[in-house]
N, C-alpha and C positions, 0 to 999 in steps of 0.2 A: 334149297334153290331159291334166291329171292324174287319177290316180283317186282315188275318193272314200273315205275313210276314216271308218267307221260304229262308234263304241265302242258296246259292248253290255256288257249284264249277265255276269259270271263265270259259267258254266256249273259248276254244283257240286253234290255229292252231299249227302246229310242234313246230315251232323255239319259240313262246311265252309259250308251254307247257315247252321244255326245258330248255328255260331261268327262267321259276318260279321255276324249281325244282333244277334250278342248275346245269344243264349236257349240259353247252356250256363253250367254251373257256374262261378262265378268263378274258383274254385280249378286248373280245368283250361289255361287260358292267361294270361299275363300280360297286365295290362290295358293297353288302349291308349288314348294320350291321343286328345281328341276336338275340341281347340280349340288356339290358338297358345299359350296360358298353361301349359297343362299340358304339351302338348310340350317348351315351354322349359324345364320342370321336370324332364322326362324325359329330356331332352338334359342337364342340369346334373347329375343324376343317373347316366347314363352315364360322364359325364367324370369324375367322382370316385371310381367304381367299377372305373375300366381303367387300366392300366399306362400311365406316359407315355410309356415308350421302346418301343412296339407298334411304329412305322414303322422304327425303325432296326434292329428283329430279322428284320421280315418283308420290308424295300426289296427283297432280292433274288427274293424270290418276285412280287412285282410287275413290277420290271422296269420303271417308269412311264417315260413321257417326258410333254413337253410340258404340255397343260391339263391330265391326270389325274395327272400328278407335282406340279403347282402345287394341285391341290386336296388332294391327301394332304398335302402338306409344310404346307398349310395347318391341316390337322386335326391334326398331329401334337403330341406333347410335350404334351398334357392342353388344347388351344388347341381344340379340334373333336372331333365326332365322325363316324361313316359311316353309310350307308345301305347293306344289301347284298342281292343276290340271287344266283341260281347255277341253272347246269346242267349236267348232264354231255354229255360230249362228242357231238354229232350230228355226219353227213356233210356237210361245206362248211357248217358253222357252223348247221347244224338247224332246225328250222321256226320260222315267224315268231314264235312266242312267245318263242324266244331273243331276237329284238329287242324284243318288246314288254316283256319282262321288262327290260330295259336302259333302255329309255326311260323305263318306271315310276320305276327307281331315281333315274335322273336328275332327273325331273320333281320327285320327293319330297325329292331330297337341296335340290334349287333352293327348293322352296316352305318347307321347314325351318330353311334358312338365312335366309330372306327374312323369317319369322317369329319367330325368335330372335334374329337377329345373331351367331350362333356358326359358324364354317364347319362344313359338311358336306361330305363325300366320298363321291358314288357308287361302288360296289366291286361288282364281278361275280366270284363264287365259282365260276372253272372246276374242276368236278369230276373231274378228270384222273385221280382214283383209281379211279374206279368201274370195274368189270368188264364192264359189258354192252357185248360188242361188239355183239348182235343190233342194240341201237338205235344205236349209235355208226356203225354199217356201213351205213346208209341213209337217203336221204331221197327228198322228192318233188318232182317241177317238173311244172307245167301244158303240157300241150301241145295245139294243135289236135287237137278231138275228144276229150280228156280230160286224165288224168295219166298218168305216166310215174313209175314208180319205179327208183332209182339205187341199186345195192348193191356194193360192194367185196368182196371177200375177203378172210380172213385171209392173213396170210404165216406168221405164227408158230403155236404150239399155243395154244387159248384158254383164258381162265383168268387171266394178267397183268393188271392194271390199263391203261388205254388211255393212261397215260402211260409203258407199256415196249411196248404193242403196236405191232410197226413199222407203219408204211404202207408199202402196195407201190405199183404202177404204177395212177396213178387217172387214166390220160389218157384213157381212153373214157369214162369219167363225165364227166371235164370238159368232153370234146366232147359229150355228150348235153345237159350243163348250159347250154354256149355256144350250142347251136340251140335251147334252150328260152328262153334269153333273148331271141334275134331281135335287134332294133334296140334300140340302147342311146343313153342320152346320158350316162351315167358310166361310161367303162372302168376306173374304179379298183378296185370291186368285184370284178371278173373278174380281174385283175391281180393286187390280193392272194389270192385263191385259187390261181394259177398260182403265186406266189412261198412260200406257206405250205403247200400239197399237192404236195408233192414226195419224191420216193424219199430216204431217209435220215431224215426225219421219222418222229414215233409220230402214233398217231392224237390223242392228247391234246395233242402239242406242236404239231401243225397247227391244230387248234382254238382254242389257247390265241393264238397267233400272229395268226390270222383276227380273232377276236374285238379282240384289242389293237390289230390296224390299223384295224379300223373303229370302236372303239368310245375310244379313247384321244382321237382329235380332239375328241371329244364332252365330254370331262372325264370321262370314266368309266375307272377302273382295273380291270385286269384281274390277280386272285391266282389263283396256279396250285396247287391244294391238293396236289400230288404233290411241288412242291418242297421241299428239303432245309431250308430255313428254315421253311417250314410246319407240315412234320413236326415240328420240333426247338420250336416254339412251342406246338405241341400236347401235347407228352409229359406234361407236369403233369398234364393233363386225363386221357389215355389210363391213366397209372399211378392215379389216383384211380378212374377206372371199372373197371381191374382188381382193385384191393385190396377194391372196395365191389361187386364184380361180383354177389354174392349178394342184397344189398339193394336193388340197383338191378334186380335182376329180379322182386323179390317187390313192388317199389312199381310197377312197370311192369305187372305182372299184377294188380296190384289196381285200376290205373286203368281197365285193359282191361275188367274186372270191371263199374266204374261205367259205362264208355262202355255197354256192353252191356246192363245193366239199365237204361240210359236209352231202350234202343231204337236205338243207334248201334251200328255195325259197326267196329273199330279198323280202321286205315287198314293198319298195318303190323300183322301177324300175329306173335304171339308163339311163339318157338323154344324151349321148355324144354330147361335145361342148358348154353346158350350165352352167352357173354358179349356184349356192344356192342363188342368190340375186334376187328378183325382182323389179321391176320397171314398172311405168305407159307410156304405149306407145298406144297412140291413144285411148285412154279410157279404155284400157284392160292391167291387169297385165300379162308382160311378163317377163320370166328370162333374164338376162343379159349375151351376149355369152360370155365363157371363154377368146376368143382374142380380146375383148375389155373390159373385164374388169378390166385390170391393169389401164386403163388408165380413168377409170370412176371415175367421182365423186359422195361420197354418196349425194343422196338428198333426202328431205324430202317425198318423195312418194314411196321412196325403204322400202323393208321389207324381211324377211327371208322366206325361204321354208320351208316344213314340216321338214326338216331333220337339218336346221340350227335354227329352232325356239327353240329346247330345248337347245342348247348351248345361244343363245341369253338370254334365261329367266335366265339360271343359272350364267350369266355373270352380269345381272342386279339385281337380288335378291340373299338375301341368303338364297338359296333353299336347304333345307336338302335331300329332295328328290322330285320326281314328282309321283303321284300315276296317272296310267293310265289303259285301257283297252286294252285286247288282240292285236289290230293292233299297238297300241303305244308300247307296250312292245317289240312285234318283231321289229320295228324299230330303236328301241334304240339299238340295235347290231349295224345300221349303222352311229350313232351317234357319238360313241367315237374316230373314227379316225379324226372325223372334229375338235373337241374340241384339240386332241393331234397337228391338223396342226395349229392350231391358238393361242394354248400356253395357252388356258384357262381350267379351271376346267371342269372336265366332268360330265355331267349330270347323276343323277341316277334316277331308276325308281323302283317301287315298284306295284303289280296290286291291283286295286281298289275292294272293295267288291260288291258282285252280290246277288242278290234277285227276287223272283216273289211274287208278291203281290196277292194272293187270296181272292176276295172281297165276302162277306157273300152270296150273291145270286149265284156267283159260285162255292162256297162251297157247297151249298146246291142241283145245280144240278149234280156236281161229285159224292156226296153221293147218290143221288137217282137215277142214272147210273151205279153206281159201277165204276165208271171212275178215272183214275188218271191224272194231269195236262200232264205229257208226251204224255198220249193214243190223244191228241189235236196237237200233232205236226203235223201228218200227215191232209192232208186238206178235207179227206174223210174217212179215216177208223173207225173213232168213229161212223159216221153215218150208216156206211154200217154194222159193228157190232150189233148195235142196233135195227135196222131196221130189220135184219135176224134173231136175236133173238125172234122178236116178229112173226115170221111166224108160223103158226099152226106146232107142232111136228112132226104131222103127216107126213105133206108134206117135212119138213126137212129128216126124215127115209126115204122116199119113194125116195127122191132125190139122199141122199147117197147109197140107195139099188142099183138105176138104174146106178150109176157109177160104184157100184163095179160088177154090172151085164155087163155092157158095155166091163169092163176090160176083165172079164173072158171069155165073147162070143168073142170078138176080139182077144185074145190069140187063142184061140181055132179054129177061120176061120183063123190065119195066118198058124197055125201048119197044118192045112188040104190044103190050099194053097201049103206049101213045101213039104207035104206028096205026095201030088197027082200031083205035078207038073205043076200046073194050069200053063196058058199061060200068066201070070203076075207076075212083079217083088214084091219083099218084099215092095218098095217103094208105091206100090198101095194101097197094105192093111193097110201100116202106115198111108197112106194119108186119106183114109177113117176113120182110127181110130180119125186122129185130126180133120175132119171135123165133126164128131159125137160129139166129146169133146167140140169143139168149139160152138156148137148149143146146149150141155147142160149148157155148161156156160154163154151163151145169155140168156137162159131161166132162168137160178137162177138170174142174173142181171136184169131181168124184175120182178120177184119176188121181189127182194130187193126195186127196184124203185118203186113198188106199194106200199109197206110196208111204205115205206119213205114217200108217200104221205098220207098214211091212217093216218101216226102218225107224221104230218107235226108238232104238237106243240113240240114232243120231239123234232124232227131236229131244232127247233127253239132255243130252249134251248142248245141243243149242239153249235149252231153256236154263242150264247150269250156266252157260257163259252169259245169257240174258239178266239172270238174277244175281249177278255180280255186276255188271256193267251198266245196266238199265232197269234195276227191280222195278216193278209195278209200273215200268214205262217212264220211269224217271231218272236222269243224270244221277249215276254212282253217289256223285258226294252229298246230293241233296236229300238221299234216303238212305243207303248203307249205313249201319253202324260201324264205328271205326274200332271199336275195343277186339272182337274177333281178330282183325287184320294184326293189331298190335300183340295179341297173344301168339298168333301162328307165326310171326317173321320177327318180334323182337327190334332190338335196338336198330336193327339191318334195314328194316323199313322206316323208322324216324331219321335214321340219317340221310336215307335216299331221299325223303321228304324234304328234309330240312335244306338238301342241297337245292331243291328246286325253290325252294321259298327263298333261298339265299342269291341264285340268280336274278328272282323277281325284283329281291330288293335294291339290286346291284342297278337293274334299270330304271328303278324310280328315285334313287338317289345320285345316282353317277359313278362313275369309277373312281375306285380310291386305291393305290397300289398297295398290293397285298404285304403284311407287315408295316405300311406305313403307320399306321394308329393302332394303338392295343385294344380289346374290346373288354379289358380290363377295368372297371369303375376307376375314375380319376381321383386320387384324395383330395381332400380339401387342402391339405399343404400345397400340393401342385398346382390349384386353382386358385390358391391366394395370390 
């Protein structure tokens, strides 16, 4: 039995919500096409603006094979474009949104290729130059009764990018993930984990290898941000960012003021005095001070910060658009002035597809207890509701009657105190009322707690459902590792998820008659 894939609106903050709905100043974001004709125009513009030899320079950073290589080759030499997404390393591939981002990119690339007749390659930017070991070292799996956090320890000192952070022995964590998988119909995802996450790898290289193993068969190429070829291609943009560090800082500060004046909070906070270029200092990545930036030569260990990265990507790849999550959509409002200062094309962004995967055993629990997935968002509410509903009806009725009677008698007592001019203030009777209500509330909580203990099996079932849908209180796609789902349900789940992503892509691109355009790469001869 297959899980149910439920497409949902992306949960966004105020700025991302306004951007997605088109309610921001037009100069904050690169304008996004809304129909096949305007998308075709954008694709043509990107092709004309981009270097024809981008793939020959970046091929070593892709190391693409199979379908992924074929799609890159079809888009190379000015023939086509790419659609990109990306993510910093997460343990064992990270949460479900790593997968939904990749499928969103594949679906959009297919839709644009169908609409324009121009080759469009999906690309995943693996941000292995990120230094956030805390995020890269953890993942979450669902288990009977709840969720389990898996964590690895750092082998070397903290500070280096994940491409240089050694991966220690993760056998214990792999065993825990294997147990969480349970029975499976597709052994390949876990075999890939064991191949990729072994000693001798880095946190970043293991992440890249896993994504390539999972995504390349779908036609999605994975580029390593830390590869020498990527760094070499980025040198021109980094040099410009150093030379224009002061101007860029002023423009970003001005954009931040505009955002604040419009009632928004900038997603990335300004750090005065620092450029947007990182360099390695004493084994740690630090931003180059603006005062020293103009005299600083670009070195191999330099890289862009979060706001400069989209500009670098757009400069070295023929990117029609980036597909991002809510935080990325928000901070792209701060990216456009950087591109303008450097005189390079502005990167565009559109929201990724979002979903919840409801597994069959979770579906049964929800149906049995008459719960909706969102009922599990609160960490205790569902348990309390179910436990209370299983208390004897007579007890519940008498409890409610006691509350009503308490209110009536306290009202009468308060009236009598006022009428008889008793030597106490209204605050005294008010305090008595509050004290009695607290005691009644405490009695009710003890009743509910006792019911929870009596119905421990139901509480475990609720915990199981919550561990899948809201592990540790977070939405599923932002916490739960996706590999166990692929192992348990195989291609059937991927197909269902891709179908949801395709519908999202159709909504973004506009309808194109089925079969009107081929998704196969268009040959150079056909374009000539």
